[in-house]
Structures are given as C-alpha cells and as structure tokens.
N, C-alpha and C positions, 0 to 999 in steps of 0.2 A: 504493500500500500504506500509506503514512504516513497518508493521509486516512482510509482505512478503519479503521485502528487507533485514530485519534483519535475517530472516531464511536463505535466500540464502547466505548471507555473512558467516553465521556460518557453513553452510554445506560445505564450501570450506576448512574447517579445521577439524581435528579429534576431536577437542573440539566443540561439536555441540549444537545447541539450537532448541527448538521446540516452536510452538505457537498454541497449541490446544485450547486455551481459551484466548481471548484478555485481560482478567483480570490479566494474569500472563505471566512472561518471564521465560523460562526454559532453563537452561544450563546443558548439560550432559557431565560429564568428565569421559572418559575411563581411569581408573587408571592403566590399563596394558600398556598404551601408552603415558599417560600424567603424568608429575611430579607434584603431588599435595602436597602442603606444608602448614604448619601453621606458622604464623608470629606474634610476639608481640613486640619485641624490638631488637635493633642492638647490636653489640658486646660491646658497651659501656653502655648498659642498657637503652638507650633512646628509648621510645616507638615510633613506626611508626605512629600510630593514623590515618594517611590519606593514601589513595591509592597512591597518587602522591609521597609521601615520600618513601614508599616501592618501588615503581617503580624506583626512582632515585638511591636508595641504591643498588638494584639488578643490575641496569645498570653499576654501578661501579665495579661489579663483573662479567661483561660481560654476564649477564643473562637478559632475557626479561620477564616481567610480562604480561601474556596473559589474565588472568582472576583473579578477586578477589571479595570477599564478606565478610562482617562482619560475625564473626564465633562464636558468643556466648556472653552471658551477662558478664558485668564487673563492678567492683567497681568504686568509684569516682576517684581512682588513676589509673584506666584503667587495673588493674590486674583482672584475670578471677575470677568469682564467684565460679566456680567449677573446675573439673578436666581439666587439660591442659597438654598435652604431645606433645613435639616438638622434632623432630629428635631423636625419641625413648627415650627421657629423660623427666621424669615427672617434670614439673615446678610448678604446682599447684595440690593439692590433691583433690580426689573425695569428693564431698559435699552431704551428705545424710541427712542433717538437715531438720527440719520442721520449716517453716517460711512463711511469707506472700510474695506474688508476683508470677509472672508467672514461674520463675525458680523453685520454690518450689511446684508448682501444680503437685502433684504426680499422676501417675508416670512421672518422668522426664527421661532424657536419655543422652546417649553418642553417638556421631558420631566418628568412629575410622577407622583407616586403618592399615591393616597388610599385609604381603606378599601375603596372600590369597585373599585380596581385602577389600573393604569398608563394614562397618556394622553400623547399628543403633540399639542400645540395650537399655534396661531399666537399669538405673544407678546401681542398686544393683547387676546386673549380671557382672559388669565390673571386680571386683577383680579376678574372676575365669579365666579370659582370658587376664589378663594384660600383661603377658609375650609375647614378640614379637610385641607389639603395636608400630607402627611407629609414629603415630600422633593420638591425641584424643582431643575432646572438649566436655564439658558437658553443657547442656542447658535444658530448659524445658518450657512448658510441651512437652511430646511426642505427636505428632499429630496422629500417627498410631502405633499400636503394634500388629503385626501378623494380619494385615488387619482390626483391630478394631479401630474405632475412639475413642479418649480419652473420658471417660464416663462423664466428666464435660462439654463437648462442647454441645451447643444448636444451632440448625439451626436458631432460631429466635433472637439470641443474637444481640444486637445493638452496641456491642463493636467492632468497625471496625477501623482498622489501616492499614497502609502499613506494610507488614510483609515479612519475609523471612525464609526459612527452607531448609532442605536437606533430601532426601530419597535415597534409594539404590535399584538397580536392577542388580543383578549379580556383575560384576566388575565395574559397572558404579555408580558414585555418581551423583545424580540428584539434582541440586540446583535450587530453585524457589524463585522468588521475585514477589510480587503483584504490579501491576501497578495502582491499585486503592485500597481504604480501603476495607478490607475483615475481616470477623470474623474467629475465630479458626475453626469452623465447615466447613465453605466454603473452607478453605485452606486444611484441612485434607481430605475432600471429593475429592478435585482436585487431590491430591497425590494418593488417592486410586482408584477413578473411571476413571480418565483421564490418569494418568501416570502409573497406575497399580503397584504402590509400596505397599509393605506389611508393611514396617516400615519407619517412617519419623519423623523428629525432628524439632521443632520450634527453630529458632536461635535468633530472636529478632523482634521488631516492632518499628515503628516511625523512628529510626535511620537507618533502613535497606537501603543498597545500593550495587551496583555492579560496578566493573570496567571490561570492556571487549574491547579488541582490535578489535575483530571480529564485535562487534556491534557499535564500535566507541562511547563508552559510559563510562562516569566517573561520578558516583553519589557522589563524595567525598564532602560532605557538613558539616559533623560533625566529631569530633574526635572519634575514635574507640579503643576498646581493641583488642582482638584477631581478626586476619584476616586470611582467608584461600585463597589460590591462586594456580594458575597453572603457572609454570615457565618453560621457555625454554632457 
C-alpha cells in the first residue's frame, strides 16, 4: 500500500516515480520540463552537505527544492573525487587515474546534461563532448554501457549495500535508490531489464538518500558532497 500511495503522489507531478520492483524507488525527471541542477556549496563557499540546508538556501531565493539525491563520490573535505560541472562551469577536473575503490573500477562514467538532454558516458569519452555541458558529475563504476552490465559484476556477489544511481532514457534522467541492500549486478540488471536503460551510472552506496516533496521523504542522515536536484 505504501508503494502504491507513493506512485500516485508522484504521478500528480511531471516529476514522476515508478515502483516496478519493491527493492527500488525510481524517480524520473523530464529534463525538457524540469530544472535539474547540481549543488555543492553556497556563494560563500560553505558546503550544503544536507538536503535541508539546500532547501533553506533555495527558499531564500524564492525557489523550491522538489527532489534531491546525492550525486557522486567525494573526498573527506566533501569536494568531488572526479569531474564536477555546475552551471556550465567546471569546478573539478575529470579523474582518469587508476586507484582502489568503486570510483576507480573501470570503466567508470559521467552523468551530464546538455541542451540536447541527459547522457551517461564512459569517462574517457567526456573531453570530446565537453563543450556545451551544463552540468556533469563523475562517479563509478558504470552499471551499464550500451546495454552491457559492467564485466566485474557477479550475480552471486555478497557485497550488498543501499545504493543509488542514474540512467537515461531519451530526455529523461532516471534516478534509482535501493530500499534494501543490493549488489552491483542486481542494480545494473534492474536498470537494464526493468527500466530498459542502455546506460547507467552508480553514484554511491551506504550514504545514499533522497529528498522528495512528492513522496514526503527526506533521507538526510549524513553529510554529503555533490547533490543533484530539481528546482522550481
């Protein structure tokens, strides 16, 4: 019943959610009609870190935060680990280094938005299309690339966490958060087989959370780095 009510609430707005699998909450953002933005810090350089802080800051500018989600991995000072482009300005450079951890499990990727719509691409492809990018956040690993599950993922993996990610279908950015611990293969398969995404990017795990007016939900429990949101 809770899932049904959530879906009904979302369908009253152009920012919609789906519940094809009780393990996941899915929020679809139509970038042609919704204002999707990335947020890191205010005009004084103070990090937002929490959805509530961002919501209050936007309210002071007569804007409303409708939806938000953590949007990529970050260092101990909350700065992005990789590429971060906000309002068409690069704040943090593309990171193609080899190192340990999920971010560096190649191929990793970039979620970006241009006037033509959203994309999820492999990180090394970014320099060729960097001109005209309105926002971009780098994370890893890629869950799907051209319909193929990341080669390192295994169905039997016991590494299960609360996770979130983003995929793309046409002009829509499809944001997903798991409602129970899942492994990478399960999440990638959900994007491919249930949501029919060809490309999808893992954003983070454990700290994953969403803010949604439509769902009457605020998962703000830990400090965050980059945050992606829909503003009205």
